[in-house]
C-alpha positions in Angstrom: -0.2 -0.1 -0.1 1.9 2.9 -0.9 1.7 6.6 1.5 -1.1 8.1 -0.4 -3.6 5.8 -0.2 -2.5 5.1 3.9 -2.9 9.4 4.3 -6.2 8.7 2.4 -7.8 6.6 5.1 -6.1 7.9 8.0 -8.1 11.1 6.6 -10.8 9.5 6.3 -11.2 7.8 9.6 -10.5 11.1 11.8 -12.9 12.8 8.9 -15.5 10.0 10.8 -14.5 10.2 14.2 -14.2 14.3 14.0 -17.5 14.4 12.9 -19.4 12.1 15.4 -17.7 14.4 17.7 -19.1 17.0 16.2 -22.5 15.9 16.5 -22.0 15.8 20.2 -21.2 18.9 20.7 -23.9 21.5 23.2 -26.5 23.2 21.7 -26.5 26.6 21.7 -28.7 28.1 24.5 -29.5 31.6 22.3 -30.2 31.8 18.7 -29.8 29.1 16.3 -29.0 25.8 18.6 -27.2 24.0 15.5 -25.1 27.4 15.1 -21.7 26.2 16.8 -22.2 23.2 15.3 -22.3 24.1 11.7 -18.7 24.4 10.9 -16.7 21.2 12.7 -19.3 18.9 10.9 -18.5 20.7 7.7 -14.9 19.8 7.7 -15.3 16.7 9.5 -17.6 15.9 6.3 -15.7 18.0 3.7 -12.0 15.7 5.8 -14.1 12.5 5.4 -15.0 13.3 1.6 -11.6 14.3 1.0 -9.8 11.4 2.3 -12.7 8.7 0.3 -11.9 10.2 -2.4 -8.3 10.5 -2.5 -8.3 6.3 -1.0 -10.3 5.7 -4.6 -7.9 7.3 -6.6 -4.8 5.2 -6.0 -6.1 2.3 -5.5 -7.3 2.7 -9.0 -3.8 4.5 -10.1 -2.0 1.8 -8.9 -3.6 -0.3 -7.1 -3.0 -1.1 -3.1 0.9 -2.2 -3.9 4.5 -0.1 -3.6 6.2 2.0 -6.1 8.9 0.6 -7.7 12.5 0.8 -6.6 12.8 3.1 -8.3 11.5 5.7 -6.2 12.4 4.4 -3.2 15.5 7.8 -3.4 12.5 10.0 -3.9 11.0 8.6 -1.1 14.1 8.8 1.1 14.4 11.8 0.4 10.7 13.6 1.6 10.8 11.8 4.6 13.9 13.1 5.1 12.6 16.6 4.6 9.4 15.3 6.9 12.0 15.0 9.5 13.9 18.1 9.3 10.7 20.0 9.2 9.5 18.7 12.3 12.9 19.5 14.2 12.0 23.0 12.7 9.4 23.2 14.3 10.4 21.8 17.5 13.0 24.5 17.5 10.5 27.0 16.5 8.3 26.4 19.9 11.4 26.2 22.3 13.0 29.8 20.8 9.5 32.0 20.3 8.8 33.2 23.4 12.8 33.0 24.3 13.6 35.1 21.8 10.1 36.5 19.6 7.8 36.2 17.1 10.1 37.8 14.4 14.0 36.2 15.1 12.5 32.8 15.8 9.6 32.8 12.9 13.1 33.9 10.6 15.0 31.4 11.9 12.4 29.0 11.0 11.9 29.7 7.7 15.4 29.5 7.0 15.4 26.6 7.6 12.7 25.0 5.5 13.2 27.4 2.7 17.0 26.4 2.5 15.5 22.4 3.0 13.5 23.2 0.0 15.1 25.2 -1.8 18.8 24.5 -1.9 21.5 26.5 -0.3 22.4 28.3 -3.7 19.1 30.5 -3.2 20.0 31.6 0.3 20.0 35.7 -0.5 15.6 34.8 -1.4 15.2 32.6 1.4 16.5 35.8 4.0 14.5 37.9 2.2 11.5 36.0 2.1 12.5 34.8 6.0 12.8 38.5 7.1 10.4 40.2 4.9 8.0 37.8 5.7 7.9 37.7 9.3 8.4 41.5 10.3 5.0 41.9 7.4 3.1 39.2 9.8 4.3 40.3 13.2 3.6 44.2 12.1 -0.3 43.1 10.3 -1.3 40.8 13.8 -0.2 42.6 16.4 -0.8 46.4 14.9 -3.9 45.5 13.1 -5.4 43.0 14.3 -4.1 43.4 18.1 -3.1 40.2 18.7 0.0 39.4 21.1 3.2 38.6 19.9 6.8 37.9 21.7 8.4 40.8 20.8 11.7 40.8 20.5 13.8 40.6 24.1 16.5 43.1 23.5 14.5 46.0 21.8 10.7 47.2 21.5 8.8 47.8 18.6 
């Protein structure tokens, strides 16, 4: 069974459980009693539906057999990228409150962009990391009123 078929089955099962749990949410005491349930139920149904579609597409396309050995190198590269991205996310979580949103996000994006774009595009990766981090910080803190951790030694 290939990875996409497994992901489809996983999405189907999680979506079904989520939908069942969404139906168990309490009704609203004021207004439309189903209002708090509409979005979670819709998300659960969509996840279940898309998981089912992905599973059927993969089974129809490839059967339940794994791909050739020629694709093993690509699969190993994808697994390495997933592991490194998870590691970068853990580093991001550990740094977030200590060094602030902007610096921790720059470090996280720099690691992930270097992983996917390569070391040769370091200028583009750095520019995107810095611009994205500062832009999102300004939007959230100044316009939306969301308090994000600041850089410890600079007050913006």
